[in-house]
N, C-alpha and C positions, 0 to 999 in steps of 0.2 A: 694572752695566748690561751687557746682552748685546752681543756683537760681531755686526754684520750686514754683509752684502754685498748690495747692491741691483743687480739685473740688468735691462737692457732685454731685450725678448724677441726681436723680429724682427731678425736680423743678428747677434745675440749667442748666443742659445740655438738658434735655428733659422734655416734659410736664409731670406733675405728675397726679396721680389719687388716690382718697381715696380707690379705689378697687384694688390698686397695678398695676404695669406694669407686666402683666403675659404672654405676648406673643410678638413676634417680631413685629407684626402689631400694637400693642399698644404703641410701643416705637417710639415717634414722637419728633424730635428735636425742641427745642424752636427756633424761627427765630433768626438768627444771632449767635447762640451759637457755631456751628461748625466752622464758620468763625472766631469767637473770639479765639477759641483754636488754629486755624491756625496762627493767628497774634501773639499770645503769643509764640508759638513754633518758628516762624520765628525770633522773637526778642531774642531767645536764652534761653527761660525758659524751664525747664522740667515741664511737666503737668501730674499729676496723678489724679486718681479718688478714693474717699473713700466713699463707699455707704453701707447702711444697706439694706439687701435683705431678710427680715424676711418672705416674701412670700414662701421661700423655706421651712422653718421650719413649716409654716402653711399649707403646702401641696398644695399651689396654683399653683406652678410651680416647676420644678426641676433644678439642676445645668446645665443640657444640654440645657434647654430653656434659662437660663441666659447666657450661652456661646453664643447661637445663637443671643440673643439680643445684646451682646457686639460685636459680629462679624458684625452685622448690623452697629453699631456705628463706628467700625473701617473702614468698607467699605465706609461709607458716609464721614468720615474724610479723607480717602485716596483720594477720588475724588476731594477733595479740597487741596490736597498736604499736609495734616496734619496727625497727629497721637497723641495718648497719650502714655506716657512712662510706664504706669502701671495702672491696675484696681485692687483695693483691696476692698473686700466685706465681710460683715458679714452675714452668712446665718442663724444666730440664731434668736430666738424670744425673747421678753422681759423677759420671764420667765426663760430663760437659764442662765441668769446672767453671761454672758461671758465678757471677757475683750475687745473684739473687737466691740461690738455693741455700736454705738454712743448713748448717750452722753459720754460713756467711751472713752478714747483716744487710745485704742489699735491699731486701724487701722493706726492712724497717727504715732504711734511709729514704726509700721511695715515699713511704707513708709520711715521714717527717717533712720531706720537701713539699709534698702536695698539700699538706694540712698546716704547714708552718708551726710545728710543735717542737718542743724541747724533749728529746728522747730521755734525757737524764731525769725528767719528771714523769715519764710515761711507763706504765706497767705493761709487761708482755706476759700474758697468761699462756702457758704451754704445758705439754705432758711429756716432752721428750728432752733428751740431752741436747739435741740440735737446737731446740727452742731456747733453752737456757744459754747456750753458747752464743746464739745470735743476739739475744738480749744483752749479754755481757759485752760482746764485741761492738754493739751499737751504743753502749753506755746507757741502755734502758734498764728498767727494774725487772728482773726475772722473778716470776711466780710460778709455782708448780701446782697442778691439780693431780689428784690420785687416779682420776679416770684415764681411759686410754692406756698409755704406757707409763703413766705417772708412778704407779705403785712399784713397778719394776725399776724405774729410774731411782726411786728412793732407796731401794734395797741394794742396787748395784753401782751407784755413781757417787763417789765422794763429793762431786761438784754440787750435789743436791743437799748436802748436810745443813748448810746455813741458810737455805732458802725458806721463804714463807711457803707453807704447804696448806692446801685446802682440799676438802673431800671432792669437790666438783665446782663447776662454774657458779652454781647457785649459792654455795657456801661462800665463795670468794665475794660475790656481789653483796650478800647480806653483811659480811664483815666489813667490807670496804665502805658501804653506805652507813653502817653503824658507827664506824670510827670517824667518819666525816661529820657525823652529828646531824 
């Protein structure tokens, strides 16, 4: 069974915004995040992305713009010799009550089914309480980064007290690969 790391997007791979990432120009990688993905891939991990994109249901952008944003991410990763194995997103808003919007675990279940992985052995790196809850509900291993909303989650959420916490995705990748030996 392949080893996988699942990443949230906004706040983990790229800078987040309370106004949503609505255009290609607004998608700005967090320093070191793309290199971290490259290191994880070179070490043999599958890397996928699980992201809520309710800006679609809110009419802030459409799926074509989201595709263009993800194309930018793919291009920037490719320049570093890296890639992600899949991007799974929920286009729904909170009112839609779908199974794929985090904190529900639907996206993680989709990833597990497509890649035939055991979620109990899979880390999900996120920056929000919904990421943590989705990982827990899917029986995956939740990890928090301080970037994005992570610092706020650490200060305000008792759920984060016992979680592994890393400064950013680069720190997570360094420590994960160091521990792996």
